[in-house]
C-alpha positions as CSV (number, residue, x, y, z in Angstrom):
1,M,0.1,0.3,0.0
2,P,2.6,2.6,0.7
3,S,4.1,2.2,-2.7
4,R,0.5,2.6,-4.5
5,T,-0.2,5.8,-2.2
6,Y,3.5,7.4,-3.6
7,T,3.3,6.6,-6.9
8,L,0.0,8.4,-7.5
9,P,0.4,11.9,-6.6
10,V,4.2,11.8,-8.1
11,A,2.6,10.4,-11.6
12,G,-0.3,13.3,-11.5
13,A,2.8,16.4,-10.9
14,I,4.4,15.0,-13.8
15,L,1.3,15.5,-15.8
16,L,0.9,18.6,-14.6
17,F,4.2,19.6,-15.1
18,A,3.6,18.4,-18.6
19,A,0.5,20.6,-19.4
20,H,2.6,23.7,-18.1
21,A,5.3,23.5,-20.1
22,A,3.1,22.8,-23.0
23,S,0.8,25.8,-22.1
24,A,4.2,27.8,-21.8
25,Q,5.0,27.4,-25.4
26,E,3.7,28.9,-28.6
27,V,4.4,27.1,-32.0
28,V,4.5,29.7,-34.9
29,K,4.3,28.3,-38.1
30,I,6.7,29.8,-40.9
31,G,6.0,28.8,-44.3
32,V,8.5,28.9,-47.0
33,S,7.5,29.4,-50.8
34,G,9.8,28.6,-53.9
35,P,10.9,26.5,-56.5
36,L,11.9,23.2,-55.0
37,S,11.6,21.7,-58.8
38,G,12.6,22.5,-62.1
39,A,15.3,24.7,-63.4
40,N,15.4,27.3,-60.2
41,A,15.3,24.5,-57.6
42,F,18.9,25.5,-56.4
43,A,17.8,29.2,-55.9
44,G,14.5,27.4,-53.9
45,K,16.3,25.2,-51.9
46,D,19.0,28.0,-51.1
47,N,16.2,30.1,-49.8
48,E,14.9,27.4,-47.6
49,N,18.5,26.5,-46.0
50,G,18.7,30.3,-45.4
51,V,15.3,30.5,-43.0
52,R,16.2,26.9,-42.1
53,L,19.4,28.2,-40.7
54,A,17.8,31.0,-39.1
55,I,15.0,29.0,-37.1
56,E,17.3,26.4,-36.1
57,E,19.4,29.0,-34.0
58,L,16.7,30.9,-32.8
59,N,14.7,27.7,-31.4
60,A,18.3,27.0,-29.7
61,K,18.0,30.6,-28.1
62,K,14.5,29.8,-26.7
63,I,12.9,33.3,-27.0
64,K,9.7,34.2,-25.5
65,A,6.9,36.2,-26.1
66,G,3.8,37.0,-24.0
67,G,5.7,35.0,-21.2
68,K,6.1,31.9,-23.6
69,V,8.8,30.3,-25.5
70,V,8.4,30.5,-29.0
71,T,8.8,27.4,-30.9
72,F,9.2,28.1,-34.7
73,V,8.6,25.2,-37.1
74,L,9.4,25.2,-40.7
75,S,7.1,24.0,-43.6
76,S,8.4,24.6,-47.4
77,E,6.3,23.7,-50.3
78,D,7.7,23.5,-54.0
79,D,5.2,26.4,-55.8
80,Q,7.2,25.2,-59.0
81,G,8.3,29.0,-60.2
82,D,4.4,28.8,-61.4
83,P,1.8,31.3,-60.2
84,K,-0.7,29.0,-60.5
85,A,0.9,26.3,-58.3
86,G,1.9,29.5,-56.0
87,V,-1.7,30.2,-55.1
88,A,-2.3,27.0,-54.5
89,V,0.7,26.7,-52.1
90,A,-0.7,29.9,-50.8
91,Q,-4.0,28.7,-49.8
92,K,-2.3,25.6,-48.1
93,F,-0.5,27.6,-45.7
94,V,-3.7,29.4,-45.1
95,D,-5.4,26.1,-44.1
96,N,-2.5,24.8,-42.1
97,G,-2.5,27.8,-40.0
98,I,1.0,29.3,-41.4
99,K,1.3,33.2,-40.1
100,F,4.4,34.2,-42.0
101,V,5.8,33.3,-45.1
102,L,9.1,33.8,-46.7
103,G,8.8,33.8,-50.3
104,P,7.9,33.5,-52.7
105,Y,11.2,33.8,-55.0
106,N,9.8,34.6,-58.5
107,S,7.9,38.0,-59.1
108,G,5.3,36.3,-61.5
109,V,4.1,33.8,-58.1
110,A,4.6,36.4,-55.5
111,I,1.9,39.3,-57.2
112,P,-0.9,36.7,-57.3
113,A,-0.1,34.8,-53.7
114,S,0.4,38.1,-52.0
115,R,-3.3,38.7,-52.4
116,V,-4.1,35.2,-50.9
117,Y,-1.9,36.1,-48.2
118,N,-3.4,39.6,-47.5
119,E,-6.8,38.2,-47.3
120,A,-5.7,35.8,-44.9
121,G,-3.8,38.1,-42.8
122,I,-0.4,36.4,-43.1
123,L,2.7,38.4,-43.4
124,M,4.8,37.6,-46.8
125,S,8.2,38.7,-47.1
126,T,9.5,38.0,-50.8
127,V,12.5,38.5,-53.0
128,G,10.2,39.2,-55.9
129,T,11.9,42.1,-57.6
130,N,9.2,43.5,-60.2
131,P,7.8,46.9,-58.6
132,K,4.5,45.4,-58.8
133,V,4.7,43.3,-56.0
134,T,4.5,46.2,-53.8
135,Q,2.1,48.5,-55.1
136,S,-1.4,46.8,-54.0
137,G,-1.3,48.6,-50.1
138,Y,-1.1,45.3,-48.6
139,K,0.7,46.0,-44.9
140,T,1.9,42.8,-44.4
141,V,3.7,42.6,-47.5
142,F,7.5,43.0,-48.0
143,R,10.3,42.9,-50.1
144,I,13.3,42.1,-48.7
145,V,15.8,43.4,-51.7
146,A,16.3,46.0,-53.9
147,S,13.6,46.1,-56.6
148,D,14.0,46.0,-60.1
149,T,14.1,50.0,-60.5
150,Q,17.1,49.8,-58.5
151,V,18.6,47.0,-59.9
152,G,17.7,47.4,-63.9
153,S,18.8,51.2,-63.4
154,S,22.3,50.3,-61.8
155,V,23.5,48.1,-64.6
156,A,22.4,50.6,-67.3
157,D,24.5,53.3,-65.2
158,Y,27.4,50.9,-65.1
159,A,27.2,49.7,-68.4
160,A,27.1,53.5,-69.9
161,K,29.8,55.2,-67.7
162,Q,32.5,52.4,-66.8
163,L,31.8,49.9,-69.8
164,K,31.3,52.8,-72.1
165,V,28.7,50.5,-73.9
166,K,26.8,52.4,-77.4
167,T,24.5,50.3,-78.3
168,V,22.6,47.6,-76.6
169,G,20.2,44.4,-77.2
170,V,17.9,43.5,-74.8
171,I,16.1,39.7,-74.4
172,D,13.6,39.1,-71.8
173,D,11.8,35.7,-70.7
174,R,8.7,37.4,-70.5
175,T,8.0,36.3,-67.0
176,A,7.1,39.3,-64.6
177,F,10.8,39.4,-63.3
178,G,12.2,39.2,-67.0
179,Q,10.5,42.1,-68.3
180,G,10.0,43.7,-65.2
181,I,13.9,44.3,-64.9
182,A,14.3,44.4,-68.9
183,M,12.0,47.7,-68.6
184,E,13.9,49.5,-66.2
185,F,17.2,48.8,-67.8
186,I,16.2,50.0,-71.1
187,K,14.7,53.3,-69.3
188,Q,17.7,54.2,-67.8
189,A,20.2,53.0,-70.6
190,K,18.2,55.6,-72.7
191,R,18.3,58.3,-70.1
192,S,22.5,57.7,-70.2
193,G,22.3,57.8,-73.8
194,V,23.2,54.2,-74.8
195,K,20.9,53.1,-78.1
196,V,18.6,49.9,-77.5
197,A,19.0,48.7,-80.7
198,G,16.5,45.5,-80.3
199,H,14.6,43.9,-77.8
200,E,14.0,40.4,-78.2
201,F,11.5,37.5,-76.4
202,T,12.4,34.2,-75.1
203,T,10.8,32.1,-72.3
204,D,12.1,30.8,-69.2
205,K,12.0,27.3,-70.4
206,S,13.9,27.5,-73.8
207,T,17.8,26.3,-74.4
208,D,18.0,27.6,-78.0
209,F,18.6,31.4,-78.5
210,A,20.5,31.5,-81.9
211,A,18.2,33.0,-83.5
212,I,17.6,36.2,-81.4
213,L,21.4,36.1,-81.1
214,T,22.0,36.2,-84.7
215,A,19.5,39.2,-85.0
216,L,21.0,41.2,-82.3
217,K,24.5,40.2,-83.8
218,A,23.6,41.6,-87.1
219,K,23.0,45.3,-85.1
220,K,26.5,45.1,-83.7
221,V,25.6,45.5,-80.4
222,D,28.2,46.1,-77.5
223,A,26.2,44.4,-74.8
224,I,23.2,42.5,-74.2
225,F,21.1,42.8,-71.5
226,F,18.8,39.6,-70.2
227,G,16.1,39.7,-68.2
228,G,15.7,36.2,-67.1
229,Y,17.4,33.4,-65.1
230,A,20.8,31.7,-64.8
231,P,19.2,28.3,-66.3
232,Q,19.0,30.5,-69.6
233,G,21.4,32.6,-68.9
234,A,24.2,30.2,-69.0
235,P,23.5,28.5,-72.2
236,M,23.0,31.9,-73.8
237,V,26.6,32.8,-73.1
238,R,27.9,29.7,-74.5
239,Q,25.9,30.6,-77.7
240,M,27.0,33.9,-78.0
241,R,30.9,32.4,-78.1
242,Q,29.7,29.8,-80.6
243,L,28.3,32.4,-82.8
244,G,31.2,34.9,-82.7
245,L,28.9,37.3,-80.8
246,N,31.9,39.5,-78.7
247,A,29.6,41.4,-76.5
248,K,28.9,41.5,-72.8
249,L,26.2,39.8,-71.1
250,L,24.4,41.8,-68.6
251,G,21.9,40.4,-66.0
252,G,20.0,41.2,-62.7
253,D,20.6,39.0,-59.2
254,T,19.4,36.1,-61.1
255,L,22.7,35.8,-62.6
256,C,24.6,36.4,-59.9
257,S,24.5,33.3,-58.8
258,P,27.3,30.0,-58.6
259,E,24.7,28.1,-60.9
260,M,25.5,30.6,-63.8
261,A,29.1,29.9,-63.8
262,K,28.2,26.0,-63.0
263,L,26.2,25.7,-66.3
264,G,27.8,28.0,-68.1
265,G,31.4,26.7,-67.6
266,D,34.6,28.6,-69.1
267,A,32.1,30.6,-71.0
268,V,31.6,32.5,-68.1
269,G,34.1,34.9,-67.2
270,E,34.3,38.8,-67.0
271,N,32.1,38.8,-70.1
272,V,29.0,38.3,-68.2
273,L,28.2,41.2,-65.5
274,C,25.2,40.9,-62.8
275,A,23.8,43.4,-60.2
276,Q,22.7,42.1,-56.8
277,G,20.5,44.0,-54.4
278,G,22.4,44.1,-50.8
279,A,26.1,44.5,-49.6
280,I,28.7,42.1,-50.5
281,L,28.2,39.3,-47.8
282,E,32.4,38.9,-47.5
283,K,32.8,42.6,-46.4
284,Q,29.9,42.7,-44.0
285,A,31.0,42.2,-40.2
286,G,28.8,39.2,-39.7
287,G,29.1,37.8,-43.2
288,P,32.0,35.8,-43.1
289,A,30.6,33.5,-40.0
290,F,27.2,33.6,-41.7
291,K,28.9,32.0,-44.6
292,A,30.8,29.5,-42.4
293,N,27.8,28.8,-40.4
294,Y,25.7,28.0,-43.6
295,K,28.9,25.7,-45.3
296,K,29.0,23.8,-41.8
297,R,25.5,22.9,-41.9
298,F,24.7,22.6,-45.5
299,K,27.7,21.4,-47.3
300,Q,27.9,24.0,-49.7
301,D,28.4,27.7,-49.7
302,P,25.4,29.9,-49.9
303,D,23.8,31.1,-53.3
304,V,22.2,34.8,-54.1
305,Y,19.1,35.2,-51.7
306,A,20.0,32.9,-48.5
307,P,21.1,35.5,-46.5
308,S,18.5,37.8,-47.0
309,F,16.2,35.3,-45.9
310,Y,17.9,34.8,-42.9
311,D,18.0,38.0,-42.1
312,Q,14.3,38.6,-42.8
313,M,13.5,35.6,-40.3
314,M,15.7,37.2,-37.6
315,F,13.8,40.1,-38.0
316,I,10.7,38.9,-37.9
317,A,11.7,37.1,-34.3
318,H,12.7,40.3,-32.9
319,A,10.0,42.1,-33.9
320,I,7.7,38.8,-31.9
321,Q,10.3,39.7,-29.0
322,A,9.7,43.4,-29.1
323,T,5.7,43.6,-29.5
324,N,5.1,40.0,-27.1
325,S,2.7,39.1,-30.1
326,T,3.0,36.5,-32.7
327,D,-0.1,38.2,-34.6
328,P,1.4,38.9,-38.3
329,S,-0.3,42.2,-38.2
330,V,1.2,43.2,-35.1
331,V,4.3,42.2,-36.3
332,G,4.3,44.1,-39.7
333,A,3.2,47.4,-37.8
334,A,6.6,46.6,-36.0
335,L,8.6,45.9,-39.1
336,H,7.6,49.0,-40.6
337,S,8.5,51.1,-38.0
338,A,11.6,49.3,-36.7
339,S,15.2,48.5,-38.2
340,H,17.0,45.5,-38.5
341,K,21.0,44.8,-38.6
342,G,21.6,41.8,-40.8
343,V,24.1,39.7,-42.5
344,V,23.7,41.8,-45.9
345,G,22.4,45.0,-44.7
346,T,20.4,47.1,-42.4
347,Y,16.5,46.2,-43.1
348,A,13.8,49.6,-42.8
349,Y,10.9,49.3,-44.9
350,D,8.7,52.4,-46.1
351,N,4.7,52.0,-46.2
352,A,4.7,50.0,-49.3
353,G,6.9,47.2,-47.7
354,N,10.0,48.3,-49.9
355,M,13.5,48.8,-48.6
356,K,14.2,52.5,-47.6
357,K,17.7,52.0,-48.2
358,S,19.5,48.6,-50.5
359,S,22.6,49.3,-52.0
360,V,23.1,47.1,-55.6
361,T,26.5,45.6,-56.1
362,I,27.8,45.3,-59.5
363,Y,29.5,42.0,-59.8
364,T,31.5,39.6,-63.0
365,F,32.7,36.4,-62.9
366,R,36.6,35.1,-62.1
367,K,37.4,31.7,-62.1
368,G,34.3,30.5,-62.0
369,A,33.5,33.0,-58.6
370,L,31.7,36.2,-58.1
371,A,34.2,39.2,-58.2
372,P,32.5,42.9,-57.0
373,L,33.2,45.8,-59.4
374,A,31.1,48.8,-57.7
375,S,28.3,49.2,-54.8
376,Y,25.8,52.2,-55.8
């Protein structure tokens, strides 16, 4: 009998303790939407890794909000870089109680998905650079990098002033991103006195660019600006070499990827220039440590946007702590009114959700690696 009267209260106490521990925690679901299949899967996985690294660090620190330990849980979905699939992912996140979404990667996905997230009160943080992404007035939509206006203009300015380009051809892949950045490049190129000799079109699935490159070669262009992604940019530059088209290939952030050199091989060198929003990672105070931690965790170097996704996840967590709330509308208001120093820059947003200030860096490739040339 004594043993029985002793064990029952202990069991009860354990149950009460477990119940109290559970009540003292709050699970916050974080969604990541990006291309995990197809040609841009490398970018989608890199973005996911940036968020994952931040979440693992945050969960180890056991941050609190409202007296409860916040546990972040990652849910990553493949939006295929496709608008319809992206909207389906958005609805799935709504149904699963996701509060914060990092992504989408593609502007063409971010624009329609943002409407779903806004209606559900979900906070969305995207690297979609098309200006339209933040023109709907949604208070919980944030662009965490420079827009096409900044990036496209910077490339055009550099081409005119530093490369002394006189005549340029433009190719875009007809995606929301490709069209958006190409138009911004054209505007600034014309303002800078550069002649736009032709504007050709392709798709984000194409691999043969001989016809459009031949047309631009006949116009004796000094450079070609490509509004599109690395899986098309790499074969394009190889085909430029095969056709004897000795022009520079210019592009935006999507060409500033190790994938460009990986797919393009020795055809990718100082003949390729790209512009990326944000400061040079290695030259930032926390940059080398982030790069080392990322490589230790994922056995590879970070690609273009992993640092930005990491930074924004950290900013969201700090806003949750500061407001003692996991309500996306409360956190969104805090993001608008505060700032956060991350590994690739300081994050502060205007009323539309754009970065108040975002530097743009021009890069080229040397021995298969990105080499910075100038910052704006």
